[in-house]
C-alpha positions in Angstrom: 0.3 -24.2 -28.0 -3.2 -25.8 -29.1 -5.4 -27.6 -26.1 -4.0 -25.3 -23.3 -6.3 -23.2 -21.4 -6.2 -19.2 -22.5 -3.9 -17.1 -19.9 -5.9 -14.5 -18.0 -4.1 -11.4 -19.4 -5.6 -8.4 -17.1 -8.5 -10.6 -16.1 -9.2 -9.9 -12.9 -13.2 -11.3 -12.9 -13.3 -14.7 -11.0 -16.7 -15.5 -13.1 -15.4 -14.8 -16.2 -11.9 -16.8 -15.7 -13.9 -20.0 -14.5 -16.7 -19.5 -17.1 -14.7 -19.2 -20.1 -12.3 -22.2 -19.2 -9.1 -19.7 -18.3 -5.9 -20.8 -16.6 -6.8 -20.0 -12.8 -4.1 -20.2 -10.0 -6.6 -21.5 -6.9 -6.4 -18.8 -4.3 -9.8 -20.4 -3.0 -8.0 -21.6 0.2 -8.5 -17.9 1.6 -12.3 -18.4 1.8 -11.6 -21.4 4.4 -8.7 -18.9 6.3 -11.3 -15.9 6.3 -13.8 -18.0 8.2 -11.7 -20.0 10.4 -9.7 -16.4 11.5 -12.7 -14.8 11.9 -12.8 -11.0 11.9 -15.8 -8.6 11.3 -13.7 -6.3 9.3 -10.4 -7.4 7.5 -8.1 -5.3 5.4 -5.5 -6.9 3.3 -2.8 -4.9 2.3 -0.4 -5.9 -0.8 1.3 -4.5 -3.7 -0.8 -3.8 -6.4 -1.3 -6.5 -9.3 -0.7 -9.2 -6.8 -4.0 -10.5 -7.6 -6.4 -8.4 -4.9 -9.3 -8.0 -7.2 -9.5 -11.6 -8.4 -9.3 -12.8 -4.8 -12.3 -10.2 -3.8 -14.2 -11.6 -7.1 -13.8 -14.7 -5.8 -15.1 -14.3 -2.8 -18.3 -12.4 -4.4 -18.9 -15.4 -6.3 -18.3 -17.8 -3.2 -20.8 -16.1 -1.0 -23.3 -14.2 -2.9 -26.9 -15.9 -2.9 -27.7 -17.2 -6.1 -24.2 -18.0 -7.3 -23.3 -20.4 -9.6 -21.7 -23.6 -7.3 -20.0 -24.8 -10.5 -17.4 -22.2 -11.0 -15.8 -23.8 -7.8 -15.5 -27.7 -9.2 -12.1 -29.0 -8.7 -11.2 -26.3 -6.6 -9.7 -26.2 -3.3 -12.5 -24.9 -1.2 -14.7 -27.4 -2.7 -13.1 -30.4 -0.9 -14.7 -28.4 2.2 -18.0 -30.0 2.3 -19.4 -28.5 5.1 -18.1 -25.5 4.7 -19.7 -25.2 1.5 -22.7 -26.2 2.5 -22.9 -23.7 5.3 -21.9 -20.7 3.9 -21.7 -20.9 -0.2 -24.6 -18.7 -1.7 -25.7 -17.8 1.2 -25.2 -13.9 1.8 -25.9 -11.3 0.1 -22.9 -9.3 -1.1 -22.1 -5.7 -1.7 -18.8 -5.1 -4.0 -17.1 -2.0 -4.4 -14.2 -1.5 -6.6 -12.9 2.1 -5.6 -9.9 2.2 -8.4 -11.7 4.7 -10.6 -12.9 7.1 -7.8 -10.8 9.9 -8.9 -10.7 13.8 -10.5 -8.8 16.7 -10.4 -11.5 18.2 -8.0 -13.2 16.6 -4.8 -16.4 17.3 -6.7 -15.7 15.3 -9.2 -14.2 12.6 -7.3 -17.2 12.7 -5.2 -19.5 12.1 -8.3 -17.5 9.0 -9.1 -18.4 7.7 -5.8 -22.2 8.4 -5.9 -21.8 6.5 -9.7 -20.1 3.6 -8.2 -22.7 3.5 -5.3 -25.7 4.0 -7.7 -24.4 1.1 -10.1 -24.0 -1.4 -7.6 -27.5 -0.4 -6.0 -29.4 -0.8 -9.2 -28.3 -4.5 -9.1 -31.0 -4.8 -6.1 -33.7 -3.3 -8.5 -36.4 -5.9 -7.1 -36.2 -4.4 -3.7 -38.2 -1.7 -5.0 -41.2 -4.1 -5.6 -40.6 -6.7 -2.3 -43.2 -7.3 0.0 -40.7 -7.8 2.4 -39.7 -4.0 2.8 -41.9 -1.4 4.3 -43.0 1.8 2.0 -40.4 3.7 4.2 -37.6 1.3 3.1 -38.7 1.2 -0.6 -38.6 5.6 -0.2 -34.8 4.7 1.3 -34.1 2.4 -1.8 -35.2 5.1 -4.1 -32.9 7.4 -2.8 -30.2 5.3 -5.3 -32.2 6.0 -8.1 -32.3 9.5 -8.2 -31.2 10.4 -11.6 -30.1 14.3 -12.6 -28.4 15.6 -15.6 -28.2 11.5 -16.7 -26.3 10.6 -13.8 -26.9 9.1 -10.3 -27.4 12.0 -7.7 -27.1 11.8 -3.9 -27.0 14.6 -1.6 -23.8 14.4 1.1 -25.5 13.0 4.0 -27.2 10.0 1.7 -23.9 9.0 0.4 -22.2 8.8 3.5 -25.1 6.7 4.9 -25.5 4.5 1.6 -23.8 1.4 2.1 -25.3 1.1 6.0 -28.4 1.8 4.1 -28.1 -0.9 1.3 -27.0 -3.4 3.7 -30.3 -2.9 5.9 -32.2 -3.2 2.6 -30.7 -6.3 1.8 -30.6 -8.2 5.3 -34.6 -6.9 5.3 -35.1 -9.1 2.0 -32.9 -11.9 2.5 -33.3 -12.4 6.4 -29.2 -12.8 5.6 -26.7 -9.9 7.0 -24.8 -8.3 3.9 -21.0 -9.2 3.4 -19.3 -5.8 2.2 -16.3 -6.1 0.0 -14.3 -2.7 -1.0 -11.5 -3.4 -3.4 -8.8 -0.4 -3.5 -10.2 1.2 -0.7 -6.8 3.6 -0.6 -7.0 4.6 -4.2 -9.6 7.7 -3.7 -7.1 9.1 -0.9 -3.9 8.6 -3.1 -5.8 10.5 -5.8 -6.8 13.4 -3.4 -3.8 13.7 -2.1 -2.4 14.1 -5.5 -4.5 16.7 -6.6 -5.1 18.8 -3.4 -8.5 17.8 -1.7 -7.0 15.1 0.8 -8.9 16.4 3.8 -12.4 16.4 2.4 -11.7 12.7 0.5 -10.7 11.4 4.3 -13.9 13.2 5.8 -16.1 11.5 3.3 -14.5 8.0 3.5 -14.3 8.2 7.2 -17.9 9.2 7.4 -19.0 6.0 4.6 -16.9 3.5 6.2 -17.8 4.6 9.9 -21.4 4.1 8.9 -20.8 0.9 7.1 -18.5 -0.9 9.3 -18.5 0.5 12.6 -22.2 1.2 14.2 -23.7 -1.5 11.0 -26.0 -4.1 13.0 -26.5 -5.3 9.3 -23.1 -6.6 8.8 -22.0 -9.8 8.5 -18.1 -9.3 7.9 -16.4 -7.2 5.3 -12.9 -7.4 3.7 -11.1 -4.4 2.7 -7.9 -4.3 0.3 -5.5 -1.7 -0.8 -1.8 -0.8 -1.1 -1.1 0.9 1.8 -2.4 0.7 5.5 -3.8 4.3 6.2 -3.7 5.0 9.6 -6.6 4.2 11.5 -7.0 7.7 13.7 -7.5 9.0 10.1 -10.4 6.9 8.7 -11.0 3.9 11.1 -11.4 5.8 14.0 -13.5 4.0 16.6 -13.4 0.5 14.3 -12.6 -2.0 17.3 -13.8 -4.8 15.4 -11.1 -4.1 12.5 -7.8 -6.9 11.6 -5.3 -5.9 9.2 -3.1 -8.0 7.3 0.0 -6.6 6.5 2.9 -8.1 3.7 4.6 -8.7 6.8 1.9 -11.0 8.2 2.3 -14.9 8.1 -1.6 -15.3 8.0 -2.3 -15.5 4.5 1.2 -15.4 3.5 0.5 -17.2 0.0 -3.4 -15.9 -0.6 -1.9 -13.0 -2.7 0.6 -13.6 -5.2 2.1 -16.7 -6.9 4.3 -19.2 -4.5 7.3 -21.1 -6.2 5.1 -24.3 -6.8 2.6 -22.6 -8.6 5.0 -21.1 -10.9 6.5 -24.4 -11.5 3.7 -25.9 -12.2 2.3 -23.0 -14.5 5.3 -23.1 -16.6 5.1 -26.7 -16.7 1.7 -26.7 -17.9 2.5 -24.8 -20.8 5.9 -26.8 -21.2 8.0 -23.5 -20.5 9.5 -25.2 -17.6 13.4 -24.4 -19.1 12.3 -20.6 -18.3 11.7 -20.8 -14.6 15.4 -19.4 -14.1 14.8 -16.4 -15.6 11.2 -15.8 -14.2 12.9 -16.5 -10.6 15.3 -13.9 -11.7 13.0 -11.2 -12.7 10.0 -11.6 -11.0 10.2 -13.5 -7.4 12.0 -11.8 -4.3 8.9 -10.7 -2.3 8.2 -11.7 0.6 4.8 -12.1 2.4 5.4 -12.9 6.0 7.4 -16.2 5.6 6.5 -17.0 2.0 8.6 -16.7 -1.0 6.0 -14.8 -3.7 6.3 -14.1 -7.3 4.3 -11.0 -8.9 1.5 -12.8 -10.8 0.8 -9.9 -13.4 4.3 -10.7 -14.3 4.5 -14.2 -14.6 1.0 -14.5 -16.2 2.3 -11.7 -18.7 5.9 -13.5 -19.6 4.1 -16.5 -20.1 1.8 -15.6 -22.6 4.8 -13.9 -24.6 6.3 -16.9 -24.1 3.2 -19.1 -25.6 3.2 -17.1 -28.9 7.4 -17.0 -29.1 9.6 -18.9 -27.3 12.6 -16.7 -27.4 10.6 -14.1 -25.9 12.5 -11.9 -23.3 11.5 -10.9 -19.8 9.6 -7.3 -19.8 8.8 -4.7 -16.5 5.1 -5.6 -16.7 4.6 -4.6 -13.0 6.5 -1.6 -13.3 5.5 -0.3 -17.0 1.6 -0.1 -15.3 2.5 2.5 -12.9 4.6 6.2 -13.1 7.2 4.7 -10.1 6.7 8.1 -8.9 7.4 7.0 -5.3 10.9 5.9 -6.5 11.9 9.0 -8.3 10.2 11.1 -5.1 12.6 8.9 -2.5 15.8 9.7 -5.0 14.7 13.1 -5.6 14.7 14.0 -1.4 18.0 11.8 -0.9 20.4 13.3 1.0 23.9 11.8 1.0 23.0 9.0 3.0 20.0 8.0 1.7 21.9 8.7 -1.6 24.6 5.5 -0.1 21.4 3.2 0.4 20.4 3.5 -2.3 23.6 2.4 -4.0 23.7 -0.7 -1.2 20.6 -1.9 -2.4 21.2 -1.3 -6.5 24.8 -3.5 -5.3 22.2 -6.2 -3.9 22.6 -5.7 -0.6 20.2 -4.8 2.4 19.5 -1.6 4.6 17.9 -2.0 7.5 15.1 0.6 8.2 12.4 1.1 11.0 9.1 0.7 9.0 5.7 2.2 10.0 2.7 0.3 8.4 0.6 2.9 9.4 0.8 6.1 7.4 -1.5 8.9 6.3 -0.9 10.1 2.6 -0.3 13.7 3.8 2.7 12.3 5.8 4.5 10.4 3.3 6.7 13.2 2.6 7.1 14.7 5.9 10.5 12.4 6.5 12.2 10.2 4.4 12.2 7.5 6.8 8.1 7.5 5.9 9.4 7.0 2.2 10.9 4.4 3.0 8.1 2.4 4.8 5.7 3.1 1.6 8.1 1.9 -0.6 8.3 -1.5 1.2 4.3 -1.3 1.4 3.7 -0.7 -2.5 6.5 -3.7 -3.6 9.5 -2.0 -4.3 11.2 -3.4 -1.4 10.9 -6.3 0.1 12.1 -7.6 3.6 14.5 -10.2 4.2 14.1 -10.3 8.0 13.0 -8.1 10.7 13.5 -6.9 14.4 11.3 -6.8 17.2 11.3 -2.9 17.4 9.5 -2.7 13.9 13.7 -2.6 12.0 13.6 -4.8 8.5 16.3 -5.4 6.5 14.9 -4.2 3.1 16.2 -5.4 -0.4 15.4 -4.9 -4.0 13.3 -8.1 -4.6 14.0 -8.6 -8.3 15.8 -7.7 -11.6 12.7 -6.1 -12.9 12.4 -3.5 -9.7 16.2 -2.8 -10.0 15.7 -1.8 -13.1 13.2 0.8 -12.0 15.7 2.6 -9.5 18.4 2.4 -12.3 15.9 4.4 -14.6 14.9 6.7 -12.3 18.7 7.5 -10.8 19.3 7.9 -14.6 16.5 10.6 -15.3 17.0 12.2 -12.2 20.9 12.8 -12.8 20.5 13.8 -16.5 17.9 16.9 -14.5 21.1 17.4 -11.8 23.1 18.0 -15.1 20.6 20.0 -17.1 20.3 22.4 -13.9 23.9 22.9 -13.1 24.6 25.0 -16.4 28.1 26.6 -14.7 29.4 23.0 -14.3 28.2 21.8 -17.3 29.9 24.7 -19.2 32.8 24.6 -17.4 33.6 20.8 -18.6 32.8 21.7 -22.3 35.0 24.6 -22.4 37.9 22.6 -20.7 37.3 19.9 -23.2 37.4 22.4 -26.3 40.6 24.0 -24.4 42.6 21.1 -22.9 41.8 22.5 -19.4 42.3 18.8 -17.9 42.1 19.9 -14.2 38.8 21.6 -14.9 37.5 18.8 -16.2 38.6 16.5 -13.9 37.5 18.9 -10.5 33.9 19.0 -12.3 33.6 15.6 -12.9 34.4 14.4 -9.6 32.2 16.6 -8.0 29.2 15.4 -10.3 29.9 11.7 -9.6 29.6 12.9 -6.2 26.3 14.3 -6.3 25.3 11.0 -8.5 23.8 7.6 -7.3 26.0 4.4 -8.5 24.3 1.8 -10.3 27.3 0.0 -10.3 27.2 -3.8 -8.7 30.9 -4.2 -7.6 30.7 -7.9 -9.7 29.7 -5.8 -12.8 32.4 -6.3 -15.6 34.6 -3.1 -16.6 32.9 -2.6 -20.0 29.4 -2.5 -18.0 30.7 0.3 -15.6 32.2 2.3 -18.5 28.8 2.2 -20.2 27.7 3.9 -16.6 30.5 6.6 -17.0 29.9 6.9 -20.9 26.1 7.7 -20.0 27.4 10.4 -17.3 30.0 12.2 -20.0 27.3 12.0 -22.8 24.8 13.9 -21.0 27.1 16.8 -20.2 28.0 17.1 -23.6 24.8 16.9 -25.4 24.0 20.5 -23.1 25.9 22.1 -25.7 23.7 22.6 -28.5 26.5 23.5 -31.0 28.5 20.4 -30.9 27.9 17.2 -32.8 28.3 14.5 -30.2 29.1 11.3 -31.9 29.0 7.9 -29.3 30.6 4.6 -30.5 31.2 5.6 -33.9 33.2 3.7 -36.0 36.4 5.4 -36.9 39.9 4.6 -37.9 40.3 0.4 -36.9 37.7 0.5 -34.1 35.0 1.9 -32.2 35.9 5.4 -30.5 33.9 5.9 -27.3 32.9 9.7 -28.2 33.7 12.0 -31.5 32.8 15.6 -31.2 32.6 18.1 -33.7 32.7 21.6 -32.4 31.8 25.0 -34.4 35.1 25.2 -35.5 35.3 23.3 -38.6 39.0 22.8 -37.4 38.5 21.3 -34.4 38.3 17.8 -33.0 37.7 16.0 -29.8 38.1 12.3 -29.1 37.4 10.4 -25.7 38.4 7.5 -24.9 37.0 5.7 -21.5 38.3 3.0 -19.1 37.5 1.8 -15.7 40.6 1.6 -13.7 41.4 -1.6 -11.4 42.2 0.6 -8.8 42.7 4.2 -7.5 46.2 3.4 -8.2 45.9 2.5 -11.7 43.8 5.8 -13.0 47.0 7.4 -14.6 48.0 3.9 -16.2 44.3 3.8 -17.5 44.3 7.3 -18.6 47.3 6.2 -20.9 46.1 3.3 -22.0 42.9 4.9 -23.4 45.5 7.7 -25.4 47.6 4.7 -26.6 44.4 3.3 -28.3 43.2 6.4 -29.6 46.3 6.4 -31.7 46.9 2.5 -32.3 43.3 2.5 -34.0 43.4 5.5 -35.7 40.1 6.9 -34.1 40.9 10.3 -35.3 40.4 9.0 -39.2 36.8 10.2 -39.2 37.6 14.0 -37.9 40.5 14.2 -40.5 38.5 12.8 -43.2 36.0 15.8 -42.2 38.6 18.3 -42.6 39.6 18.6 -38.8 43.3 18.7 -38.3 43.2 20.4 -34.9 42.5 17.2 -33.0 42.3 16.8 -28.6 42.6 13.4 -28.0 41.5 12.4 -24.3 42.0 9.6 -21.9 40.0 9.7 -19.0 39.8 7.2 -16.2 37.2 6.2 -13.7 37.3 4.6 -10.3 34.2 4.5 -8.4 33.6 8.2 -7.6 36.9 9.2 -8.8 38.5 10.1 -12.2 41.4 11.4 -13.9 41.7 13.0 -17.3 44.3 13.7 -19.6 44.9 15.0 -22.6 47.2 15.0 -25.8 47.3 16.8 -29.4 47.8 14.2 -32.0 
């Protein structure tokens, strides 16, 4: 598609996108909204990959002294002439992204913090020679440039005060208060929780933020972004100048992610408007405030794929950029009630939950209800409506996220099967010995434990595939058997053929999904008749296996029936 702008796949640098003529969905109205709503410290919580870093980069480019005004030509904010004259390029800006503040130990993470702040301070090396700063203030700046073993070094006291000190020095130099932009502020806390040094990281961030944001006379305003709103009592203690804009807030509802109109325009610009249906099915469904929002990471990636191949199929781009541990943790912790609720979500229905928007990481695993809150704030669930008591109607937003739940359920159930050797061995032995009651009993117990991924509207053959997978998971635990799925034999494809160790023995399984609980027996008979009518025993007999057991197995929801016939 020659003549069209390149798509900014993986780019979150506003300057680079604008200077190199990449496609840009205009979000500069955020600047006007920030100035109109005015908060000294503003926190935006949105799921990952919804444009937070790009918006922060855009804010830096707009406000920072020495900015290139041409970056904003033909964008929304350029039409607000008075606002641009008053604010554009008028402030020193400190910009930190904490996404890489990580480490297996607290010491490693603290060092990553030091390197990040040291690199940002190095952008202002002119402070060392400035006649506008006193000798004491220049000595303070030298605290940012200490190098030990090839790396920046700061003692703990200086690190805690570092952002306040840097904002003070910039204010002294420019005669203007400083903007502080902190992107992905909660990542160090997440990593610390995972690696076991959470209290130390909370203490460090509470100290840095307290000095930079709470008692800082040199601060013009600050903007923070993250996925979770960490409890104010945890790291924002005493911060009374603090405004939080979460995913349920109608203010800034269109500032992060793409709206319906923006997606339609993007597809039209690339002559891909006929793909709108699948884009909506896969990547729409998020609800910020009252706005219907698409995941921009997904849309950009899919349009890029379509630009090279107009037959490209949608992929789980957003999901594949994360480990999806939160969904896994919910499924692993699920009691019977929670499993029923997950089934409702998979079927496209809503579940009503009371949501907490201000958790600490160490509270996430304390109660299953806290897991629902985190899944909501991180984008795995979205809301279709809320009540006054903090209860929300939660749904899975789109097909992509539904696929995540299904994948994690399958992996979890495979682990359940692998861990229950007694039941799997009883089922396998039952198939070998023709003990239908044992098979039926143990299979029913397994089905009662699993989480159904079946939409009631799914076709019967799709439902049969689900049960087919469960049976294969059980059978593959017998390492002495050759188990073949959908094997061509006779005049068709047998669901499952089994070749046990005994070279004379063969087993055939044919699965059916019953029309109702009363149809289970008839469905088993249909399965047996299909085995005989289509000669599914042919491959086994060609292998010299003439002692053959044919099983008709019928399922209806979490019930099953098993019949056997020697053929």
